[in-house]
N, C-alpha and C positions, 0 to 999 in steps of 0.2 A: 380476663377472656370475656367477650361480649355476650350478653344474654340470648340464647336461641329460643325463638318461639316454635312451639310444635303445634301443627296443623292436622286435624283427622279429616279426609275427604272420604265421604260414604255414599256409593253410587253402585248400583249392580251393572252399568254399562262400563265395564273396565276402560275402553278406550278414550270414553269422556273423562274419567276420572284421572287417567294419566295425563291427559291433556292440561288438565286444571292444576294437577301437581307440577308440571313443567312449567305453566305460565307464573305460578306462585315463587317457585324456587329460583326462577330466572331474574324476577322482578325484586324479590325481598331476599337479601344476601343473609340475613340472621333468621331464616324460616326453615323449618324442616317439615315436610309433608309425608304423611302415613294415608294408606289408602285400604278402606274395608268394603268389601261386596255386599255386605248385608248389615241389617240391624245388630243380630247376635254377635257376628264378629267383631263389630264396632264396640259393642258394650264389654267384650272381652279385652279390646286394647285399652279401652277406658279404664278398667279395673286395674291394669298392669303399667299404666303410665300417666302422666299429667299432660294434658292438651291445653292450650290457652284458647283454641277456636276449632269448631268442628261445622263444615259444610256437608249437609247431607240431603239426598235427593228425597222429595215426598213420597212417591209411589216406588215401592220396592217389594219383591217377594218375602215372605216369611214376617217381616214386620215393617209397618210404613213408617215414614219420616216423622209422623207426629208423635207415634208411641216411643220410637227411638228418642225423640227431643225431649219427652216428659222423664223418661227413664235416666238418660244421660245427665240432665240437669239437676236429677235429685241427687245423684252421688258426685256431681262437680258442679254446684252452684256458680263458681267463679270463673267458668267456661262460658265464652260467647259463641252463640249458634247462629248459623245462617242457613234458611232453608232454600233449596232449589226447586222451582215449580215451573210448570208448563206454561207458555205465554198466556196471559190473560187470566189464570186461576187466581184472581185478586181475593176472592171470598176465602179459599184456602189459605193464602198467605195470611189474611187477616186472623185465622184460627192458630196460624203458628205464631204469630206474635202474642197472642193472648197467651198461648203455651209457654211463653218464655223466649222465643227465638229473638234475636237481637235485630235481626233484618232478613229480607228474603231477596233471591236473585231469580230471575226468570230465563230459561233456556230458550234459544241459544244465548250464552253467557257473552256480555260486551267486556272486553279484557280490561279497559279503563275503568268501567264501573265495579268490576270484580277488585281491582285493585285497592279502590277508595273504600269499598265496604268492608274488605279484609283488614286493611289498615286501619280502620276506625274500631273494628270488633278487636282486634288485638290490643289498641290502646285502653279500651274498655276493660278488658281482661288484666292488663298489667295494674290498672289504677284499683280494680276489684282486688287483687292479690295484695297489692301494698295497704289497701284499707284493712283487709282481713289481718294482715301481720300487725298494724297499729292498734287494731282491736283487742288484739292478744296481748299486746305490750301495756294498753291502758288496764287490762282485766288483772294482770299480775303486777303492775307498778301504780304507785300514786301519781306519779309524773311521768310524762314521755315527752322527748324532744322531735318534732316532726321535721325532716327534712335530709335531704341527701347532697345538698350543694357542699361546694368547698368550705364556705362560710361557715355551715351548720356542722359539717365535720370537723372543722377546727375548733368551734365552740364545744362541741362534745368531748374532744380530747382535752381541752383545757379544763372542764369541768371536772372530769376523771382525775385530772393530775391535783386540782384545787381541793377537791373532796377528800384526797388521802391526808389533808394538813387539819391543823386546828386555828389557823390563822384567820383573822377578820378579812373579809372580802367586799370590794367596792364592784358593784355590778352597775354597767354603764350602758346607757342604749337610749333611742327614742322611745317617745310614748307608744305603746301597743306592740312593742317588740318581744315581749314575754320576759321581762326581768323577773317577777316573781316565779314564774315556772322554773327558770334557771337555778333560783335560790332554791326551790324545793329539790331540784334535782341534785343540788350540791348537798343538801341535807339527807337525801335518801341515799346517796352513795357514800356517806360518811361513817364512821363507828358510832356516831349519834343518832343514825336512823331510828333506833328505837325510842330515843327522847322525844319531846315536844318539838313542833315547829310553830311557831307564831309570829304573825305579821301584824305591824302597826304602821298605819299610815298617818305619817307625823303630821302632815298639814290639815288633816281632817279633824284632829283633835285641838280645842282652844288652848292657847299658850298657858293659861292659867290652871288646865288641868292636866297638861302633858307630863309634868313632872310626878304627880300622884299617879297617873296610868301607867309610866313606866316603873317607878320605884315603889310604889305603895304609900300608903299612910296609916297613921294610927289614929285610934278613937280621938275626937275632939282636936285634930290637928287643925281644922278650919271649918267653917259654918257649914253643917250639913254632913259632917264626918261624924255619923252616929255609931260606927262601928269600924274596927280595922279592916283594911283592905290589903290584899297581896299584889303586888304589881306584876308588869308583864316579864320583867327580869326574872322575877322569883318564879313565875308560872313556866318560864321556859328553862329552869334549872336542868341542868344536865342535856339540853337540847339546843336549838337555834331560834335566835330572836332576829328578824328581817326589818330594819328600820327603812321604810319605804318612802322615798321623796326627802332624804336625808338633808338635800339643801335648802330646805325651807324651815329648818329649826332655827329659833332665835340665838343670839350670841350667848346669853345666860343658859340656855339650855346646853348648848354645845360645850360649855365649860363643864357641867355636871356630868354629861355623857363622857367627856374626856377623863375624868376622875374615876369612872365606873370602869373604862377600858384599861386604865394604868394601875388600878388597885385591885380589880377584880371583886369589888364589894359595893354594895348599894346602902343608902340610908334613906328609910321611909320619910315621908313628908311628917315632921312634927315629933321625930324620934331622935334622941341624943345617941343612938347606937347603930352601928353598921352590922351588916351581914353579908358573909361571903356568897358569892354565886357563881356557878360554873356554867357559863352560857357562851356559845359561839356568836359573835354579832357578824351579821350580814347587813350591808346597806345598799340601797339602790338609789339612783337619779338620771334625769334626764337633762341636767344642768352641767355647765361648763365650771366645775368646782375650781379649776384654776384660776379661771377669771375672778371667781369670788373670793378666793383667796389674794389675789392680786389686789382688789378693791376693798379688801379688810372686812368683808361681810361674812366670811366663813375662816374660823381658827385655822392657821397652817399646821399647828401640832395636831389638831384633831384630823385634819385631812391625811396627815402621814400615819396615823394610828389606823384610820380605816382603809387605807389604801395599801396595806402590807400585800394583798394580792388583787388581780384585778380581772373582770371579766366584761366582754363586750358582747352585746345582743345584735346582730346585725338587722338593719332594715330590710323590708321585702325588696327594694330596688337593689339590693346587693345580693339577692338570692332567688331570682324571679324563676329559675328552674324549679324550685320547691312548690310554687303556686298551685299548680295542678293537683299535688299530693295535698296540699293544705286544704284546697277548696273542696275536694272529695271526702275529705275527713270532717270538714264541718259542715258539709252537707248532710253526710251521714247522721251526725250527732243532731243536727235540726230536725230530721225526719223522726230519729228517736225522741226527741223531745215533745213533738208534734203528734207521736203515735200514729204515724202513716208509714206506708210503705217506702223502702229505699228507692232513690233516683238515681239516673245514670246521667252525666253531663255529657254532652255533644262536644266533639273535638274543637268546633268552631267557637264555642263558648269558653273553653279552657283557654284557646288562643287569645282571645278578648281579654279574659281575666289576667294573663300572663303580661300582656302589653300594657295594661292599665297602671296608672300611678295610684299608690295606696298611700297617701300622707298619714293614715291612722295605722299603717302597717297591719299585722296580723290581726288586731281587734278589729279593724274596720272591715277587713276580708270577711272575718267569721259573721260580723253582722250582715253583710252584703249576701253571703250564703243562706243566712236565715231568711232573707226577704225572697231569696229565689225558691227556696223550699214552699214559702207560702204562695208566690204568684204562678208556680207551675203545676197546672192541674194534672197534667200526665206522669208518667213514669220517667220521662227523658226531659232534661233541662235543655232546652232548644234557645235559639237566638230571639225567638218571640217572647219566651219568658224573661230573657235578659233584657231586653226593651223594656219590658212592663216593669220589672224591678228596677231598673236603672232611673225611669223617669217618674215611676208613680208611687211614692209612698204618700199615704193619705195624711193630711194635715188633721188637726183636732176639729177643724169645723167642718171637714168633708163627711157627709152621710151621718153626722152625730148630731150636731146642733144646727137649728135654724133661727135666726134672729127676725124677730117680730117686733119693731119699734122698741120698747124697753124691756120686752118678757123674751126668755129663752125657752123655745119649745124643744124638746128632747125627742128625737125619732124612736120609736120602740125598737128594742134590740133586733128582733127578728125582720122587722121592715128594714131597717139599715143593713142588717146583714144581706138579706135577699138583694136589695139594691146594688151592692157592692159586688156580689157573686154575678148577677145579671150583667153589669157594666163590664167586669172581668172576661165573662164568657162572649159578650157580644165583640170586644175588642179582639180577644184571641180567635175567633171563629171568624172574623173578617179578615185578619192578617192571613190566616190559613188558606181561606178560600181565594184570596189575592195572590198567594204564593203558587197554589196549584191550579189557577186559572179556572176555579169553578168546578174542578174534578172532585166529587164527594167522595169516591172510593179511595183516591190518592189521599185527600185530606183525611179520612178516617185512618189510613195506614199511618200517616205520619204524626197524628195525634194520640194514636193508641186506642182511639175508640172504635166500636163496631159502627158498620155503615148506618145501621138502623138507629143506634144511639145518637149519631151525629145529625141524622135526618129529624129525629124528634127534637133535637135542640133548634136546628134551624126552623122548624115550624113554629116552636114555642117563642122563638124571638123574631117571627116574621121575615127572616132573612132568605133572599131569594138567590140561589146559587149560580143560576143562569145569567144573572146581571155580570157576575164576576168573569164570565167567558167573553163577555164583550167589553169589559174593563169598567163598566157603569158601576158597579158595586165597590170599586176602590175608592171612590169619592167619600 
């Protein structure tokens, strides 16, 4: 059964409210609209049911729309609210946006505009609800698989099946697709969940040290071995050891690893004794191991020891429908890392992200969402922010160092930061005014700033909004 969106229409003019209800229910087949004739009645309905969107008139008896808006969002923070105002009441509409409204509509309402704003508001609420669900999962689990696509549902089902066993698992997938996360999920869903989970990046450790890192060594085993060391296999006893990028280890190390998998015991470097270990081994790679077996650079017997069970982490091009969910999740995470208020992504931006190619997969998308969080000054990620993040990564020479013959002069941090902020603000405001034809009130609405604040910015940067009405400012 498909999901049904619930919308609350609040207006003391019953004929108007019924007309909006008819328009919405005839246009959106998955929408159910309810009507309240006053603020108190609306609050009662909101207490007893979950609504994804509320449209409320501004001026009503008993309780005005702004008061209703604040109280409704306090108890329903995931709901999108749209304010209905009289034509030309821009200042009041800006107050509504500051109070938390997603958007506003002027009466009389244009049906096409109504449909566009409601569709965007419902999409925003859906993403907020999904984000909230993910945050709850993250709070209660050490790892979470994000995605509702068929490819991810298949991966989740396979993880659940694999986790019930104690066999070795080979996790395969392109770089940035979440192989380590998949390994953590296998561990957390298995009977070894209370045991340790240890990851070793095999190619990151020099060949001469990898054996000691994995199996440990005794005192005096080699120069510099001043004390006995327990290796990662011993540290992962009764738990899981993930051998990341297993395709890069040498033939000699492949043989030693094969013996551990066959015998279930390790021999520390320099020791004549072996000791048993109870470790489940998971291995990951983005390489074609079959080809390496074919050209004799990877042992066939080790390949079959590792590949008892197999998992495939799909690239983003195979799960594009998950990109909006991932983008919102990573944006929320970036805002939390930066200790700033959460931001909402415009539907046009989500469309762009979904269609774009991501050769670095989830890791690349996460980094891009961090850039968007940095370049987005307001609380809504717009196409303007998208263009700036897409084209404008500062290089190490930008605003940081200036060459003067053979000496390098470092710009003071505050001056460099101020210059970057001013350049960002100038570009942002010029695009904003160009888009709105120099209309300062509309520019303030779209940016989330008050008209007074925007005028102060224009004055400080010596930007004349009137030039944009004639097209001069676009140059």
